[in-house]
C-alpha positions, 0 to 999 in steps of 0.5 A, a space after each residue: 533481443 536475446 532474452 536475459 535469463 534468470 534463475 532463483 532458487 531457495 538454496 538455504 531456506 534455514 539461512 534465509 538465502 536465495 541464490 540468483 543467477 543472471 546470464 547475459 548473452 551479449 554483454 556490453 563490450 566496454 564492460 557490462 554494468 548491473 544495478 539493483 533498485 533502491 526502492 520499490 514502486 508504491 512504497 516511497 522510501 529508499 530501502 537499499 535492497 543491494 545491502 542484502 546481497 551477501 556474495 556476488 561473482 561473475 564468470 564467462 566461458 568457465 573463467 572468473 570475470 572481475 567485478 568492480 563495485 561502482 556505488 551502493 547498488 551498481 557493479 561493472 564486469 570487466 570486458 569479456 565476450 558472452 555469455 556472461 553469468 552473475 551468481 549472487 546470494 540474497 539474504 531474505 528476512 523481511 516479512 513485509 510486502 516490500 522485499 523478500 522473505 524465506 524460511 522453511 515454511 515459505 518463500 516470497 520475493 519482489 523482483 526489485 529486491 532480487 533481480 539485478 538490472 542489466 543496464 542498456 538491456 532493460 527492454 530485453 525480454 526476460 526468462 525466469 526459472 523459479 526452482 524448488 528448494 532441495 529436499 523432500 520436505 518441500 515436495 508439496 510447495 507450489 508457486 503463486 504469481 501473475 507472471 506468464 508461464 513460458 512456452 517450450 522447454 522448461 516452461 512452468 505449469 500453473 502454480 508450478 516451479 519452472 520457467 516464467 517470462 516477462 517482456 522486459 525488466 520493468 514487467 519482471 519486477 512488477 510481479 511478486 512471487 509466493 512459494 510454499 504450501 498455501 490455501 488457494 481458490 479462484 473466481 472469474 470476473 471481467 473475463 479474467 481468472 482471479 486467484 486468492 492465495 493465503 500463506 500461514 495457518 488459518 483454521 476453517 478459512 472461509 475461502 468461498 465467502 472471500 471469493 464471493 465478496 472479492 468478486 463483487 469488489 472487482 466487478 464494481 470497480 470494473 464497471 466504474 472504469 468500463 461501464 459498457 463491458 466491465 473488462 479487467 484492466 490487466 488483460 493486456 499483460 495477464 489473463 489472471 490476477 493474484 491476491 497473495 496474502 501472508 497471514 500473521 498474528 496482527 499484520 496489516 499492509 499491501 502493495 499493488 502490482 500490475 496483475 497482483 497484490 501482495 498483502 499481509 493481514 491478521 489471522 483474526 480478520 479473516 472469515 470462518 466457515 459457519 460464521 456469517 457475521 461481518 466483523 470489523 476486521 473482515 471489513 478492514 481486509 476487504 477494504 485493503 483488497 479493494 484499495 490495492 485492486 483499484 491501484 490496478 487502474 490508478 497508479 499502475 496504468 494511470 501514472 504521475 508523469 514523474 513515474 514514466 518511466 520509473 527511475 529506481 536508483 534514487 527518489 522520484 518526486 511528485 506532488 500528486 500522491 493525493 490523487 493516486 493514493 488519496 483518491 484510491 483511499 476514497 474509492 476503496 470503502 466506497 466500493 464496499 458500499 456500492 457492491 453491497 458488502 457494507 451498509 450506507 450507515 457502516 460506510 458513513 462510520 468509516 468516513 467519519 473515522 477518516 475525517 476525525 483521524 485527519 482532524 486529530 493531528 495538528 499537522 494538517 495546519 502545517 502541511 498540505 497534501 501536495 507537500 505531503 506527497 512531495 515529502 513522502 520520501 523524507 516525512 510520511 515514510 519516515 515518521 517520528 514522534 512529532 509526526 501527528 503535529 507536523 505532517 498530514 496523510 495524503 492517503 486520509 486527507 487525499 480521500 477527503 479531498 476526493 470526497 469534496 470534489 465528488 460531492 461538489 461536481 454531483 451537486 453543481 451538475 444535478 448529478 449529471 457528472 461526478 468524480 467517476 466520470 473524471 476517473 474514467 477519462 483519466 483511464 481512457 486517455 492515460 491508462 487504458 493503452 499504457 502497456 500496449 505494444 508500441 504505445 506512447 506512454 504518458 504520465 499525468 501532470 497537475 495541469 493535465 488534472 486541472 484541465 481534465 476536471 474542468 472539461 469533464 465536469 463542465 465547471 471551473 474547479 482549478 481554484 478549488 482543487 489548488 485550495 484543497 491540495 495546496 492549502 491547509 484550511 479545513 475542508 468544507 465537508 459539512 455543507 456538502 454532506 448536508 446537500 446529500 442527505 447526510 447529517 453531521 453532528 459533533 461527537 461527544 467529547 472523548 475523555 482523553 486525559 493525556 493526549 499522548 500515544 503510549 505503548 506497553 513494553 513488558 511491564 513498562 509503559 513508554 510514551 510514543 507521541 505527544 499531541 500539540 496542546 495536550 495535557 501531556 505536552 502542557 505538563 512537560 511529558 515527552 516521547 520516550 518517557 517511561 511512565 512509572 506511577 500515577 498519584 503514587 501508584 505503580 503503573 503496570 504496562 496495560 493498566 493506565 487506561 483503567 487507572 485514569 478511568 477513576 478520574 474526571 475532567 479537571 482533576 490534577 494528577 501527579 505522574 512520575 516518569 523516567 527520562 534517560 534514567 532520571 526520575 521526574 514528576 509532572 502535574 497533569 491537568 486532565 481534560 476531554 479531548 480538545 479535538 473536534 470530532 464528528 458523527 455522520 448519519 443518514 437523514 430520513 427519507 429517500 435522497 436521489 443524489 445520495 442514492 446515486 453517490 452511494 449506490 451507483 
């Protein structure tokens, strides 16, 4: 098929505008339709990217062609002979991993937010000319992307502006692009080059250490899925992988793609040259990278059946995000300990934090992880002030479900089988050849998952899996962990006097969330209340914890607050945190099952 040709140019960085042109050599003679996705894979919320198109026009043979808008993200061009060219402007001011952002310091975009799809020609190859902004101030800008550089005239050089290519629209929108001045380093793993790109001011960034540590992460995951060869999973699409990171003051987040990931991290989380200590922030960054890299197998190639193919015009429901996000969350920190980047003791600390986080919200008693997966569009990605009391995270509880299944399989098979074996089977049957030419792409259903667990483990796990994922009971973690030489004990009750999440807004203190059964809820405090005084003393925005530290459990305090500009008073009986919390530690001595689990 004749390629669809795109150009994208940062035409007005100071106004945050990309200009995109799209040329179709052979438009539909009945009237060609174009559509922009409403959501981006990996982020399950309707985002209405088309609302950022600020102007659009069409032309053929130098003459204007009428465009008719059919719905919120679809246009139809009047009948014409080709080639037909659309020109449109995109407003780019979303500093996140999901859409597009442009100013005089850098540009970033995901294809879902900037490239209209030519309906009926989704399988046509695409050529994308990425152009430099006009002006001398942009001469030092470069391009970071895992898209293939096109051969022939205009083909881009590595990290350069010019023409790139994709085999179809689906591939085009699965390779984000970063442009600007950025720090760049590379390492090799699994027969592929891996680039690390950092945009933003980061003094004395220790790129050498980051490459060394990420190489350990990548190789550990490759050996999990391919113990024999340890090959990179994306070699069918790209010879390199790109970690592209936007550095901000306090950002955090990531989004997976076929051969790259877009990340946001806090400047203080990154390692500094000459300071070898591993901070909590750096562990968090490595865990984020580990999570997104694991997705290269799990969700980018091993997919839910509902995502084959992606339908990007409306919500696409699956009850299996606990498998694709939760299991990935289980393996992200497990990879760090297996690769030697954190100690087993540190890993158990992270595991306890996840467990305690799930226990803290009463929503776990009301919603299963299967329901949480299905309702991601309306609940998890659109959380409100009652979220802790109404929903459970398929990330966090899904990770604990993976832990229960992994330890169950290991203990009942005396270490001969594990969740690792199940993941490898999912890979070889559903993911390994997913993007191979002429491959019959298949997604995974719940029945497939249940059958595969039984086959690979040699156990009957269907009832347990359904109970863990469709039920709301507590997870049987304590006896399992004990079998693996891990001691669990109740953590000392934290003094959480209010049981509410608050945030400072300048000199004001606003209640954001109130937990079920908490002193704040019993006293009648609610979300959006402005706390102004404690026992007659004014509450400064950042002083509440210090003020409460002078009290003891059982004390009765008087809190004055504003609700919708009306002054109220609440009598709050202070008490310790009523939620159960656990500490985890290694039992003394060597333990073969534990060693194989944490050190495999």
